[in-house]
LUMTORRO-184643 format. One record per atom (N, C-alpha, C): residue number from 1; chain; atom name; x, y, z. Coordinates in nm, 2 decimals, padded with zeros to 4 digits. Atoms other than C-alpha are relative to their C-alpha. Layout:
<sites>
NUM  A  CA  X  Y  Z
...
</sites>
This chain:
<sites>
1  A  N  00.10  -00.10  -00.01
1  A  CA  -00.01  -00.02  00.00
1  A  C  00.08  00.14  00.00
2  A  N  -00.07  -00.15  00.01
2  A  CA  00.14  00.35  -00.10
2  A  C  -00.07  00.08  00.11
3  A  N  00.02  -00.13  -00.10
3  A  CA  00.13  00.63  00.16
3  A  C  00.04  00.12  -00.05
4  A  N  -00.03  -00.16  00.05
4  A  CA  00.12  00.99  00.07
4  A  C  -00.04  00.09  00.11
5  A  N  00.02  -00.10  -00.10
5  A  CA  00.17  01.28  00.30
5  A  C  -00.02  00.12  -00.10
6  A  N  00.01  -00.11  00.10
6  A  CA  00.02  01.60  00.15
6  A  C  00.01  00.13  00.11
7  A  N  -00.03  -00.13  -00.08
7  A  CA  00.14  01.94  00.32
7  A  C  -00.07  00.11  -00.07
8  A  N  00.09  -00.12  00.04
8  A  CA  -00.12  02.23  00.32
8  A  C  00.03  00.12  00.08
9  A  N  -00.05  -00.12  -00.09
9  A  CA  -00.01  02.58  00.43
9  A  C  -00.15  00.06  00.07
10  A  N  00.13  -00.04  -00.05
10  A  CA  -00.38  02.65  00.47
10  A  C  -00.11  -00.08  -00.01
11  A  N  00.11  00.09  00.05
11  A  CA  -00.72  02.50  00.47
11  A  C  -00.04  00.04  -00.12
12  A  N  00.06  -00.01  00.13
12  A  CA  -00.82  02.46  00.11
12  A  C  00.11  -00.04  -00.11
13  A  N  -00.10  -00.01  00.12
13  A  CA  -00.48  02.46  -00.06
13  A  C  00.02  -00.15  -00.06
14  A  N  00.00  00.13  00.05
14  A  CA  -00.46  02.08  -00.08
14  A  C  -00.12  -00.04  -00.10
15  A  N  00.12  00.04  00.09
15  A  CA  -00.82  02.04  -00.18
15  A  C  -00.02  00.07  -00.12
16  A  N  -00.01  -00.06  00.12
16  A  CA  -00.80  02.30  -00.45
16  A  C  00.11  -00.06  -00.10
17  A  N  -00.10  00.02  00.07
17  A  CA  -00.47  02.20  -00.56
17  A  C  00.03  -00.17  -00.08
18  A  N  -00.04  00.13  00.05
18  A  CA  -00.43  01.82  -00.58
18  A  C  -00.10  -00.11  00.07
19  A  N  00.10  00.10  -00.08
19  A  CA  -00.74  01.66  -00.41
19  A  C  -00.06  -00.11  -00.10
20  A  N  00.07  00.09  00.12
20  A  CA  -00.88  01.52  -00.74
20  A  C  00.12  -00.14  00.00
21  A  N  -00.10  00.13  00.00
21  A  CA  -00.55  01.28  -00.78
21  A  C  00.03  -00.05  00.15
22  A  N  00.01  00.09  -00.13
22  A  CA  -00.56  01.20  -00.41
22  A  C  -00.13  -00.10  00.02
23  A  N  00.13  00.10  00.03
23  A  CA  -00.93  01.08  -00.45
23  A  C  00.01  -00.13  -00.06
24  A  N  -00.01  00.11  00.09
24  A  CA  -00.80  00.86  -00.72
24  A  C  00.10  -00.09  00.07
25  A  N  -00.10  00.09  -00.08
25  A  CA  -00.50  00.72  -00.48
25  A  C  -00.09  -00.07  00.08
26  A  N  00.05  00.07  -00.10
26  A  CA  -00.74  00.64  -00.23
26  A  C  -00.10  -00.09  -00.05
27  A  N  00.07  00.08  00.08
27  A  CA  -00.96  00.45  -00.47
27  A  C  00.08  -00.10  -00.03
28  A  N  -00.11  00.10  00.05
28  A  CA  -00.66  00.25  -00.57
28  A  C  00.02  -00.07  00.12
29  A  N  00.00  00.06  -00.15
29  A  CA  -00.62  00.18  -00.19
29  A  C  00.13  00.06  00.07
30  A  N  -00.11  -00.06  -00.07
30  A  CA  -00.34  00.41  -00.10
30  A  C  -00.06  00.08  00.13
31  A  N  00.05  -00.04  -00.10
31  A  CA  -00.35  00.57  00.23
31  A  C  00.06  00.18  00.03
32  A  N  -00.04  -00.15  00.01
32  A  CA  -00.34  00.96  00.26
32  A  C  -00.01  00.08  00.14
33  A  N  -00.01  -00.10  -00.14
33  A  CA  -00.26  01.21  00.56
33  A  C  00.03  00.14  -00.06
34  A  N  -00.01  -00.16  00.06
34  A  CA  -00.31  01.58  00.50
34  A  C  00.06  00.06  00.14
35  A  N  -00.04  -00.10  -00.10
35  A  CA  -00.10  01.81  00.74
35  A  C  -00.04  00.15  -00.02
36  A  N  00.00  -00.15  00.02
36  A  CA  -00.22  02.17  00.77
36  A  C  00.07  00.07  00.10
37  A  N  -00.07  -00.06  -00.11
37  A  CA  00.00  02.41  00.89
37  A  C  -00.06  00.14  00.07
38  A  N  00.07  -00.09  -00.07
38  A  CA  -00.25  02.68  00.98
38  A  C  -00.15  -00.01  00.00
39  A  N  00.12  00.00  00.00
39  A  CA  -00.59  02.74  01.02
39  A  C  -00.07  00.11  -00.08
40  A  N  00.03  -00.10  00.09
40  A  CA  -00.63  03.04  00.76
40  A  C  -00.06  00.12  00.11
41  A  N  00.03  -00.11  -00.08
41  A  CA  -00.63  03.28  01.08
41  A  C  00.01  00.14  -00.06
42  A  N  -00.01  -00.14  00.03
42  A  CA  -00.53  03.59  00.89
42  A  C  -00.12  00.01  -00.12
43  A  N  00.10  00.00  00.13
43  A  CA  -00.82  03.51  00.60
43  A  C  -00.12  00.11  00.06
44  A  N  00.11  -00.09  -00.02
44  A  CA  -01.08  03.78  00.55
44  A  C  -00.14  -00.08  00.04
45  A  N  00.12  00.06  00.00
45  A  CA  -01.35  03.53  00.50
45  A  C  00.01  -00.15  00.09
46  A  N  -00.01  00.11  -00.05
46  A  CA  -01.45  03.25  00.76
46  A  C  00.08  00.02  00.15
47  A  N  -00.08  00.02  -00.14
47  A  CA  -01.31  03.17  01.13
47  A  C  00.11  -00.11  -00.02
48  A  N  -00.09  00.10  00.00
48  A  CA  -01.02  02.96  01.20
48  A  C  -00.08  -00.13  00.04
49  A  N  00.08  00.11  -00.02
49  A  CA  -01.28  02.72  01.35
49  A  C  -00.07  -00.04  -00.09
50  A  N  00.07  00.04  00.13
50  A  CA  -01.49  02.71  01.04
50  A  C  00.07  -00.04  -00.10
51  A  N  -00.08  00.04  00.09
51  A  CA  -01.22  02.68  00.81
51  A  C  00.08  -00.15  00.03
52  A  N  -00.10  00.14  -00.05
52  A  CA  -01.05  02.38  01.00
52  A  C  -00.13  -00.10  -00.03
53  A  N  00.10  00.11  00.03
53  A  CA  -01.40  02.21  00.98
53  A  C  -00.04  -00.03  -00.15
54  A  N  -00.01  00.05  00.13
54  A  CA  -01.43  02.27  00.63
54  A  C  00.10  -00.09  -00.08
55  A  N  -00.10  00.10  00.02
55  A  CA  -01.12  02.09  00.57
55  A  C  -00.01  -00.13  00.05
56  A  N  00.03  00.13  -00.09
56  A  CA  -01.23  01.81  00.81
56  A  C  -00.12  -00.05  -00.10
57  A  N  00.09  00.07  00.07
57  A  CA  -01.53  01.78  00.59
57  A  C  00.03  -00.05  -00.15
58  A  N  -00.04  00.06  00.12
58  A  CA  -01.37  01.77  00.26
58  A  C  00.10  -00.11  00.01
59  A  N  -00.08  00.13  -00.04
59  A  CA  -01.11  01.52  00.42
59  A  C  -00.08  -00.11  -00.02
60  A  N  00.10  00.10  -00.01
60  A  CA  -01.41  01.29  00.45
60  A  C  -00.03  -00.05  -00.14
61  A  N  00.04  00.03  00.14
61  A  CA  -01.49  01.31  00.07
61  A  C  00.12  -00.06  -00.05
62  A  N  -00.12  00.05  00.04
62  A  CA  -01.12  01.26  -00.01
62  A  C  00.01  -00.14  00.04
63  A  N  -00.05  00.13  -00.05
63  A  CA  -01.09  00.97  00.21
63  A  C  00.13  00.01  00.06
64  A  N  -00.14  -00.02  -00.06
64  A  CA  -00.78  01.13  00.40
64  A  C  -00.02  00.03  00.14
65  A  N  -00.02  -00.04  -00.14
65  A  CA  -00.67  01.15  00.74
65  A  C  00.06  00.15  00.02
66  A  N  -00.04  -00.12  -00.01
66  A  CA  -00.60  01.50  00.87
66  A  C  00.07  00.03  00.13
67  A  N  -00.06  -00.04  -00.12
67  A  CA  -00.38  01.68  01.13
67  A  C  00.01  00.14  -00.01
68  A  N  -00.05  -00.15  00.00
68  A  CA  -00.36  02.06  01.19
68  A  C  00.11  00.00  00.11
69  A  N  -00.12  -00.03  -00.07
69  A  CA  -00.01  02.17  01.33
69  A  C  -00.01  00.13  00.03
70  A  N  00.00  -00.15  -00.03
70  A  CA  00.06  02.51  01.49
70  A  C  00.16  00.05  -00.04
71  A  N  -00.12  -00.05  00.04
71  A  CA  00.34  02.68  01.30
71  A  C  -00.01  00.16  00.01
72  A  N  00.00  -00.14  -00.04
72  A  CA  00.27  03.04  01.45
72  A  C  -00.12  00.07  -00.06
73  A  N  00.11  -00.02  00.04
73  A  CA  -00.05  03.07  01.24
73  A  C  00.01  00.08  -00.17
74  A  N  -00.01  -00.05  00.14
74  A  CA  -00.15  03.20  00.88
74  A  C  00.10  00.13  00.00
75  A  N  -00.07  -00.08  00.05
75  A  CA  00.10  03.43  00.73
75  A  C  00.14  00.03  00.11
76  A  N  -00.10  -00.01  -00.08
76  A  CA  00.37  03.36  01.00
76  A  C  00.08  -00.14  -00.02
77  A  N  -00.05  00.12  00.01
77  A  CA  00.49  03.02  00.87
77  A  C  00.16  00.05  -00.07
78  A  N  -00.13  -00.02  00.05
78  A  CA  00.86  03.03  00.83
78  A  C  00.08  -00.13  -00.02
79  A  N  -00.08  00.10  00.02
79  A  CA  01.11  02.80  00.68
79  A  C  00.12  -00.02  00.09
80  A  N  -00.12  -00.01  -00.11
80  A  CA  01.36  02.73  00.98
80  A  C  00.02  -00.14  00.03
81  A  N  -00.04  00.16  -00.02
81  A  CA  01.55  02.40  01.09
81  A  C  -00.11  -00.05  00.13
82  A  N  00.09  00.04  -00.09
82  A  CA  01.31  02.38  01.39
82  A  C  -00.14  -00.06  -00.07
83  A  N  00.15  00.04  00.04
83  A  CA  00.99  02.36  01.17
83  A  C  00.04  -00.13  -00.09
84  A  N  -00.04  00.12  00.10
84  A  CA  01.18  02.12  00.91
84  A  C  00.02  -00.12  00.09
85  A  N  00.00  00.12  -00.09
85  A  CA  01.26  01.89  01.21
85  A  C  -00.16  -00.05  00.06
86  A  N  00.14  00.01  -00.04
86  A  CA  00.88  01.91  01.33
86  A  C  -00.06  -00.10  -00.14
87  A  N  00.08  00.06  00.09
87  A  CA  00.75  01.80  01.00
87  A  C  00.11  -00.14  -00.05
88  A  N  -00.09  00.12  00.00
88  A  CA  01.08  01.53  00.97
88  A  C  -00.07  -00.09  00.11
89  A  N  00.05  00.09  -00.10
89  A  CA  00.94  01.38  01.28
89  A  C  -00.15  -00.05  -00.03
90  A  N  00.12  00.04  00.05
90  A  CA  00.59  01.36  01.12
90  A  C  00.03  -00.12  -00.11
91  A  N  -00.04  00.07  00.12
91  A  CA  00.75  01.19  00.81
91  A  C  00.05  -00.16  00.08
92  A  N  -00.07  00.12  -00.07
92  A  CA  00.93  00.93  01.05
92  A  C  -00.14  -00.08  00.04
93  A  N  00.09  00.06  -00.08
93  A  CA  00.61  00.85  01.23
93  A  C  -00.11  -00.05  -00.11
94  A  N  00.12  00.05  00.10
94  A  CA  00.36  00.83  00.91
94  A  C  00.07  -00.10  -00.11
95  A  N  -00.09  00.07  00.11
95  A  CA  00.65  00.68  00.67
95  A  C  -00.06  -00.03  -00.13
96  A  N  00.07  -00.01  00.11
96  A  CA  00.51  00.80  00.38
96  A  C  00.11  -00.05  -00.15
97  A  N  -00.07  00.03  00.13
97  A  CA  00.62  00.68  00.02
97  A  C  00.04  00.13  -00.08
98  A  N  00.05  -00.13  00.09
98  A  CA  00.53  01.01  -00.14
98  A  C  -00.05  00.12  00.08
99  A  N  00.02  -00.12  -00.07
99  A  CA  00.53  01.37  -00.02
99  A  C  -00.07  00.09  -00.11
100  A  N  00.05  -00.12  00.09
100  A  CA  00.31  01.65  -00.20
100  A  C  00.02  00.12  00.08
101  A  N  -00.02  -00.15  -00.06
101  A  CA  00.40  02.01  -00.12
101  A  C  -00.01  00.10  -00.10
102  A  N  00.02  -00.14  00.11
102  A  CA  00.32  02.36  -00.29
102  A  C  00.12  00.01  -00.05
103  A  N  -00.12  -00.04  00.07
103  A  CA  00.54  02.47  -00.56
103  A  C  00.11  00.09  00.07
104  A  N  -00.10  -00.10  -00.08
104  A  CA  00.87  02.64  -00.43
104  A  C  00.00  00.15  -00.05
105  A  N  -00.03  -00.13  00.04
105  A  CA  00.85  02.93  -00.64
105  A  C  -00.09  00.13  00.07
106  A  N  00.06  -00.10  -00.05
106  A  CA  00.75  03.26  -00.48
106  A  C  -00.13  00.05  -00.06
107  A  N  00.10  -00.04  00.07
107  A  CA  00.41  03.39  -00.53
107  A  C  -00.07  00.09  00.10
108  A  N  00.05  -00.11  -00.07
108  A  CA  00.16  03.62  -00.37
108  A  C  -00.03  -00.03  00.14
109  A  N  00.02  00.04  -00.15
109  A  CA  00.13  03.42  -00.04
109  A  C  00.16  -00.07  00.05
110  A  N  -00.12  00.05  -00.06
110  A  CA  00.45  03.36  00.15
110  A  C  00.01  -00.13  00.05
111  A  N  -00.01  00.13  -00.08
111  A  CA  00.35  03.08  00.34
111  A  C  00.00  -00.12  -00.10
112  A  N  -00.01  00.10  00.09
112  A  CA  00.32  02.86  00.01
112  A  C  00.14  -00.04  -00.02
113  A  N  -00.13  00.03  00.02
113  A  CA  00.69  02.88  -00.06
113  A  C  00.07  -00.04  00.14
114  A  N  -00.06  00.04  -00.13
114  A  CA  00.79  02.86  00.31
114  A  C  -00.02  -00.17  00.02
115  A  N  00.05  00.13  -00.03
115  A  CA  00.60  02.52  00.34
115  A  C  00.06  -00.12  -00.10
116  A  N  -00.09  00.10  00.11
116  A  CA  00.77  02.39  00.00
116  A  C  00.12  -00.02  00.05
117  A  N  -00.16  00.02  -00.06
117  A  CA  01.11  02.46  00.16
117  A  C  00.01  -00.06  00.12
118  A  N  -00.01  00.09  -00.12
118  A  CA  01.02  02.31  00.48
118  A  C  -00.02  -00.15  -00.04
119  A  N  00.02  00.14  00.05
119  A  CA  00.89  01.99  00.29
119  A  C  00.15  -00.04  -00.06
120  A  N  -00.12  00.03  00.10
120  A  CA  01.22  01.97  00.07
120  A  C  00.10  -00.02  00.12
121  A  N  -00.09  00.01  -00.13
121  A  CA  01.43  02.01  00.42
121  A  C  -00.04  -00.13  00.09
122  A  N  00.06  00.11  -00.10
122  A  CA  01.22  01.76  00.62
122  A  C  00.02  -00.12  -00.05
123  A  N  -00.01  00.13  00.08
123  A  CA  01.24  01.49  00.35
123  A  C  00.16  -00.03  00.01
124  A  N  -00.14  00.06  -00.03
124  A  CA  01.62  01.49  00.39
124  A  C  00.01  -00.02  00.14
125  A  N  -00.04  00.02  -00.11
125  A  CA  01.64  01.53  00.75
125  A  C  -00.07  -00.11  00.07
126  A  N  00.09  00.15  -00.01
126  A  CA  01.39  01.22  00.78
126  A  C  00.09  -00.12  00.00
127  A  N  -00.11  00.12  00.03
127  A  CA  01.67  01.00  00.68
127  A  C  00.12  00.01  00.04
128  A  N  -00.12  00.00  -00.07
128  A  CA  01.94  01.12  00.88
128  A  C  00.00  -00.07  00.13
129  A  N  00.01  00.07  -00.10
129  A  CA  01.99  00.87  01.14
129  A  C  00.06  00.02  00.13
130  A  N  -00.08  -00.05  -00.11
130  A  CA  02.22  01.07  01.35
130  A  C  -00.06  00.12  00.05
131  A  N  00.05  -00.13  -00.05
131  A  CA  02.00  01.38  01.42
131  A  C  -00.06  -00.03  00.12
132  A  N  00.01  00.00  -00.14
132  A  CA  01.98  01.42  01.79
132  A  C  -00.16  00.01  00.04
133  A  N  00.15  -00.02  -00.05
133  A  CA  01.62  01.55  01.79
133  A  C  -00.10  -00.10  -00.02
134  A  N  00.10  00.09  00.05
134  A  CA  01.45  01.26  01.62
134  A  C  00.08  -00.16  00.03
135  A  N  -00.07  00.12  -00.04
135  A  CA  01.68  00.98  01.78
135  A  C  -00.07  -00.12  00.02
136  A  N  00.10  00.12  -00.08
136  A  CA  01.39  00.80  01.94
136  A  C  -00.10  -00.05  -00.12
137  A  N  00.09  00.07  00.11
137  A  CA  01.23  00.73  01.59
137  A  C  00.10  -00.05  -00.12
138  A  N  -00.10  00.07  00.10
138  A  CA  01.40  00.51  01.30
138  A  C  -00.01  00.10  -00.12
139  A  N  -00.03  -00.09  00.10
139  A  CA  01.52  00.72  01.00
139  A  C  -00.09  -00.05  -00.12
140  A  N  00.11  00.05  00.08
140  A  CA  01.27  00.71  00.70
140  A  C  00.06  00.06  -00.12
141  A  N  -00.04  -00.08  00.13
141  A  CA  01.36  00.78  00.33
141  A  C  -00.11  -00.01  -00.09
142  A  N  00.11  00.01  00.08
142  A  CA  01.08  00.87  00.12
142  A  C  00.03  -00.04  -00.18
143  A  N  -00.03  00.03  00.14
143  A  CA  01.05  00.76  -00.26
143  A  C  00.00  00.12  -00.08
144  A  N  00.03  -00.09  00.12
144  A  CA  00.93  01.08  -00.43
144  A  C  -00.04  00.15  00.10
145  A  N  00.06  -00.13  -00.05
145  A  CA  00.87  01.47  -00.33
145  A  C  -00.06  00.06  -00.13
146  A  N  00.08  -00.05  00.11
146  A  CA  00.62  01.61  -00.58
146  A  C  -00.03  00.15  00.05
147  A  N  00.08  -00.11  -00.02
147  A  CA  00.50  01.97  -00.60
147  A  C  -00.13  00.02  -00.06
148  A  N  00.14  -00.03  00.06
148  A  CA  00.14  02.09  -00.67
148  A  C  00.00  00.14  -00.02
149  A  N  00.00  -00.14  00.02
149  A  CA  00.03  02.40  -00.79
149  A  C  -00.14  00.07  00.07
150  A  N  00.11  -00.06  -00.05
150  A  CA  -00.19  02.65  -00.57
150  A  C  -00.06  00.10  -00.09
151  A  N  00.01  -00.12  00.10
151  A  CA  -00.16  02.96  -00.79
151  A  C  00.10  -00.04  -00.09
152  A  N  -00.08  00.01  00.11
152  A  CA  -00.01  02.93  -01.12
152  A  C  -00.03  00.06  -00.13
153  A  N  00.03  -00.05  00.12
153  A  CA  00.01  03.07  -01.47
153  A  C  -00.04  -00.12  -00.08
154  A  N  00.03  00.12  00.07
154  A  CA  -00.13  02.85  -01.74
154  A  C  00.10  -00.02  -00.09
155  A  N  -00.12  00.04  00.09
155  A  CA  00.18  02.85  -01.91
155  A  C  00.12  -00.09  00.04
156  A  N  -00.12  00.11  -00.10
156  A  CA  00.37  02.65  -01.64
156  A  C  -00.06  -00.15  -00.05
157  A  N  00.03  00.15  00.04
157  A  CA  00.36  02.29  -01.80
157  A  C  00.05  -00.08  00.12
158  A  N  -00.03  00.10  -00.09
158  A  CA  00.36  02.03  -01.52
158  A  C  00.09  -00.10  -00.07
159  A  N  -00.09  00.14  00.03
159  A  CA  00.62  01.73  -01.52
159  A  C  -00.09  -00.11  -00.03
160  A  N  00.07  00.13  -00.01
160  A  CA  00.34  01.47  -01.47
160  A  C  -00.15  00.06  00.00
161  A  N  00.14  -00.05  00.02
161  A  CA  -00.02  01.52  -01.56
161  A  C  -00.09  -00.13  00.03
162  A  N  00.09  00.09  -00.06
162  A  CA  -00.29  01.31  -01.38
162  A  C  -00.14  00.02  -00.06
163  A  N  00.14  00.01  00.05
163  A  CA  -00.64  01.23  -01.56
163  A  C  -00.10  00.00  00.15
164  A  N  00.07  00.03  -00.12
164  A  CA  -00.89  01.30  -01.28
164  A  C  -00.16  00.01  -00.04
165  A  N  00.14  00.00  00.09
165  A  CA  -01.20  01.29  -01.52
165  A  C  -00.11  -00.07  00.08
166  A  N  00.12  00.09  -00.05
166  A  CA  -01.37  01.01  -01.34
166  A  C  -00.01  00.03  00.13
167  A  N  00.02  -00.03  -00.13
167  A  CA  -01.34  01.17  -01.00
167  A  C  -00.04  00.12  -00.01
168  A  N  00.03  -00.14  00.03
168  A  CA  -01.44  01.51  -01.12
168  A  C  -00.12  00.05  00.12
169  A  N  00.12  -00.08  -00.07
169  A  CA  -01.78  01.54  -00.93
169  A  C  00.05  -00.05  00.14
170  A  N  -00.05  00.01  -00.13
170  A  CA  -01.61  01.40  -00.60
170  A  C  00.10  00.12  00.06
171  A  N  -00.08  -00.13  -00.03
171  A  CA  -01.34  01.66  -00.63
171  A  C  -00.07  00.14  00.00
172  A  N  00.08  -00.12  -00.03
172  A  CA  -01.60  01.95  -00.66
172  A  C  -00.06  00.00  00.11
173  A  N  00.05  -00.01  -00.14
173  A  CA  -01.76  01.83  -00.35
173  A  C  00.09  00.05  00.09
174  A  N  -00.13  -00.06  -00.10
174  A  CA  -01.42  01.87  -00.17
174  A  C  00.00  00.13  -00.01
175  A  N  -00.04  -00.13  00.02
175  A  CA  -01.37  02.20  -00.31
175  A  C  -00.11  00.08  00.06
176  A  N  00.10  -00.08  -00.08
176  A  CA  -01.72  02.32  -00.21
176  A  C  -00.03  -00.02  00.12
177  A  N  00.00  00.02  -00.15
177  A  CA  -01.67  02.22  00.14
177  A  C  00.03  00.14  00.05
178  A  N  -00.05  -00.14  -00.04
178  A  CA  -01.49  02.57  00.15
178  A  C  -00.10  00.10  -00.03
179  A  N  00.11  -00.10  00.05
179  A  CA  -01.80  02.77  00.16
179  A  C  00.06  00.14  00.02
180  A  N  -00.03  -00.14  -00.03
180  A  CA  -01.64  03.05  00.33
180  A  C  00.10  00.08  -00.09
181  A  N  -00.08  -00.05  00.11
181  A  CA  -01.39  03.10  00.06
181  A  C  -00.07  00.04  -00.13
182  A  N  00.10  -00.02  00.13
182  A  CA  -01.65  03.09  -00.22
182  A  C  -00.06  00.13  00.03
183  A  N  00.09  -00.14  -00.04
183  A  CA  -01.80  03.42  -00.04
183  A  C  00.10  00.11  -00.11
184  A  N  -00.07  -00.10  00.05
184  A  CA  -01.50  03.62  -00.19
184  A  C  00.05  -00.02  -00.15
185  A  N  -00.03  00.05  00.14
185  A  CA  -01.42  03.43  -00.54
185  A  C  -00.06  -00.12  -00.05
186  A  N  00.04  00.11  00.04
186  A  CA  -01.54  03.18  -00.76
186  A  C  00.11  -00.10  -00.02
187  A  N  -00.11  00.08  00.02
187  A  CA  -01.29  02.92  -00.69
187  A  C  -00.02  -00.12  -00.11
188  A  N  00.04  00.12  00.11
188  A  CA  -01.49  02.64  -00.86
188  A  C  00.04  00.02  -00.12
189  A  N  -00.03  -00.03  00.17
189  A  CA  -01.47  02.81  -01.20
189  A  C  00.14  00.02  -00.01
190  A  N  -00.14  -00.01  00.03
190  A  CA  -01.10  02.90  -01.16
190  A  C  00.06  -00.14  00.01
191  A  N  -00.08  00.11  -00.02
191  A  CA  -00.98  02.56  -01.07
191  A  C  -00.05  -00.11  -00.10
192  A  N  00.03  00.10  00.09
192  A  CA  -01.19  02.37  -01.29
192  A  C  00.02  00.03  -00.15
193  A  N  -00.05  -00.05  00.12
193  A  CA  -01.12  02.59  -01.58
193  A  C  00.13  -00.06  -00.02
194  A  N  -00.15  00.05  -00.01
194  A  CA  -00.76  02.51  -01.49
194  A  C  00.02  -00.15  -00.02
195  A  N  00.02  00.16  00.01
195  A  CA  -00.83  02.13  -01.46
195  A  C  -00.03  -00.03  -00.15
196  A  N  00.07  00.01  00.12
196  A  CA  -01.01  02.16  -01.79
196  A  C  00.13  00.00  -00.11
197  A  N  -00.11  -00.04  00.07
197  A  CA  -00.74  02.33  -01.96
197  A  C  00.12  -00.10  -00.01
198  A  N  -00.12  00.09  -00.01
198  A  CA  -00.47  02.08  -01.86
198  A  C  -00.06  -00.13  -00.03
199  A  N  00.06  00.11  00.07
199  A  CA  -00.69  01.80  -01.94
199  A  C  00.00  00.01  -00.15
200  A  N  00.00  -00.01  00.16
200  A  CA  -00.71  01.92  -02.30
200  A  C  00.13  -00.03  -00.05
201  A  N  -00.14  00.00  00.06
201  A  CA  -00.34  01.91  -02.34
201  A  C  00.03  -00.14  -00.01
202  A  N  -00.03  00.15  00.02
202  A  CA  -00.35  01.52  -02.28
202  A  C  -00.12  -00.07  -00.07
203  A  N  00.09  00.08  00.04
203  A  CA  -00.67  01.45  -02.43
203  A  C  -00.12  -00.04  00.09
204  A  N  00.10  00.04  -00.07
204  A  CA  -00.90  01.41  -02.15
204  A  C  -00.08  00.13  00.06
205  A  N  00.05  -00.10  -00.03
205  A  CA  -01.17  01.62  -01.99
205  A  C  00.06  00.11  00.14
206  A  N  -00.05  -00.06  -00.09
206  A  CA  -01.00  01.70  -01.65
206  A  C  00.13  -00.05  00.05
207  A  N  -00.13  00.02  -00.04
207  A  CA  -00.65  01.69  -01.53
207  A  C  00.07  00.07  00.13
208  A  N  -00.07  -00.08  -00.09
208  A  CA  -00.41  01.80  -01.23
208  A  C  00.14  -00.05  -00.02
209  A  N  -00.15  00.03  00.00
209  A  CA  -00.06  01.83  -01.24
209  A  C  00.10  00.00  00.11
210  A  N  -00.09  00.00  -00.11
210  A  CA  00.25  01.78  -01.04
210  A  C  00.15  00.03  -00.07
211  A  N  -00.15  -00.02  00.04
211  A  CA  00.62  01.89  -01.07
211  A  C  00.10  -00.07  00.09
212  A  N  -00.10  00.07  -00.09
212  A  CA  00.93  01.68  -00.96
212  A  C  00.08  00.07  00.06
213  A  N  -00.11  -00.07  -00.08
213  A  CA  01.18  01.77  -00.71
213  A  C  00.13  -00.04  -00.05
214  A  N  -00.12  00.07  00.07
214  A  CA  01.44  01.54  -00.88
214  A  C  -00.05  -00.06  -00.12
215  A  N  00.05  00.07  00.14
215  A  CA  01.44  01.37  -01.23
215  A  C  -00.04  -00.13  00.04
216  A  N  00.03  00.13  00.00
216  A  CA  01.27  01.06  -01.25
216  A  C  00.11  -00.10  -00.02
217  A  N  -00.10  00.09  00.05
217  A  CA  01.51  00.76  -01.25
217  A  C  -00.07  -00.13  -00.06
218  A  N  00.06  00.13  00.07
218  A  CA  01.44  00.48  -01.50
218  A  C  00.12  -00.08  -00.02
219  A  N  -00.09  00.09  00.06
219  A  CA  01.63  00.19  -01.63
219  A  C  -00.03  -00.02  -00.14
220  A  N  00.05  00.03  00.12
220  A  CA  01.43  00.18  -01.94
220  A  C  -00.09  00.09  -00.05
221  A  N  00.11  -00.08  00.04
221  A  CA  01.23  00.43  -02.11
221  A  C  -00.14  -00.08  -00.03
222  A  N  00.14  00.07  00.01
222  A  CA  00.96  00.14  -02.15
222  A  C  -00.05  00.00  00.12
223  A  N  00.05  -00.01  -00.13
223  A  CA  00.94  00.16  -01.78
223  A  C  -00.12  00.08  00.02
224  A  N  00.11  -00.11  -00.03
224  A  CA  00.70  00.44  -01.81
224  A  C  -00.12  -00.07  -00.07
225  A  N  00.11  00.07  00.05
225  A  CA  00.35  00.32  -01.85
225  A  C  -00.08  00.12  -00.06
226  A  N  00.06  -00.12  00.07
226  A  CA  00.19  00.57  -02.10
226  A  C  -00.15  -00.08  -00.03
227  A  N  00.12  00.03  00.03
227  A  CA  -00.20  00.56  -02.14
227  A  C  00.00  00.02  -00.14
228  A  N  00.03  -00.01  00.13
228  A  CA  -00.30  00.53  -02.50
228  A  C  -00.08  00.14  -00.04
229  A  N  00.06  -00.12  00.04
229  A  CA  -00.37  00.83  -02.68
229  A  C  00.02  00.04  -00.14
230  A  N  -00.03  -00.03  00.13
230  A  CA  -00.38  00.97  -03.04
230  A  C  00.08  00.14  -00.01
231  A  N  -00.09  -00.10  00.04
231  A  CA  -00.11  01.19  -03.18
231  A  C  -00.02  00.04  -00.13
</sites>
């Protein structure tokens, strides 16, 4: 069974950015855990309590376990050794094969890139057997770290594109759990348009993309299992 740890700076980031592919993984038999770094305390819409509940409701639809951590609150998340060690501890406890984190590029919210950097550092620290702060837990090495988009330009082409057409309705239900955020912006239209545009690039209705942290390592090009499509 594959275990996936998804890191979300705020309530709704994972749901908007990659929950379609997570729903597919749950259907396949994978175990999913989402770590939230804040409760959206600085947001204009909704309260920390209501936003946490929205994410818990969405997680039930996704089929994921959730945990909310305290990293100082929304707009106060910092990429520090202490925070990386905190997430490295989570990695050693959950033992994921794959970690999903926001894209590392700077954008309009500093928490996104901070969590991305924490994820990268934590994945490395989790495998260091001599790290004093984590000596009571066995070291753990993940298989891959992938980045998902929260906000992006349509011109950015993902390294990996996943067809989510068959779970589209379930994904929309997860997105719509975030009623507080829908008051200020039509996020459903924004993200479904993006998913449809990306899906069109591979000949399907809807898709979500991921970026690799490191090049994929193969022995043979034929090891890539490509779905049939017309060129």
